[in-house]
N, C-alpha and C positions, 0 to 999 in steps of 0.2 A: 732744620727748621723749614717749614713750608714757605716757599717763595724766596728763599735765600740761596744764592749761588756760592758765595764765598764769605767766610768769616775771617777777619784779619785785624790785628792791632795796628791802627793807623799811626801810632806813635813810633812804629818800627819801620822807618823809611829806608830805602825806597819801597814802594808797594810792589808786590810780586807779579807785575805785569809788564809787557813790552811797551815801548813807545807806540802811541796811536792804535792801541788794541781794543779799547772799550767803546761801545756805542752809547751807553747810558749809565749814569751814576746817580744814585739817590743818597744824599747825606741828610738824614732825618734826626734832628736833635743831638748832633755830636759836636758841632763847632764851638759851642759854649763850654765844652769840657776839655778842650785841647788847645795847644798853640797851633792855630789853624793856617797860618801863612805858609809854612813848609808843606803842609798837607795839600793846600790848594795848588801849590806849584807842582807837586807830584801828580795830582789829579789832572792838571792841564797836560802834563807829559803823557799820561796813559790814554787820555780821551782822544778818540778819532776826530779828524777835522769834520766839523758839522755835528759832532756828538752833543749830547745833552747832559748837563750837570744841573741837578735840582737840589737846592739847599733849603732846608726848613729849620728854623731856629725859633725859640720862644719870642713872642712880642715883648718889647721892653716894658710894657705896662702890665705884664702877667704878674700876679701877686706872688707866684712861686719863683719868679726869675731871680730875685735878689736874695732869697733865703736858702736856696739850694747850695750847700757847701761844696758840691762838686762842680759848680759853675766857676771857671777861672777867667772867662771873658764875658 
């Protein structure tokens, strides 16, 4: 896929990266589909000091937010 470096199932922790290895992480519309607390902990582990974690989730007022059966959070 264009612009994608790694594809990995975030439910299979730990993520396949060393501690403090990653400069930037983008989580776009995934946290509403998973138990995100363990994933956040592992993202913190792999992110370099001063690294950037960007999280995007649907706004609570989105009409599709509550009707999507794949949203667990």
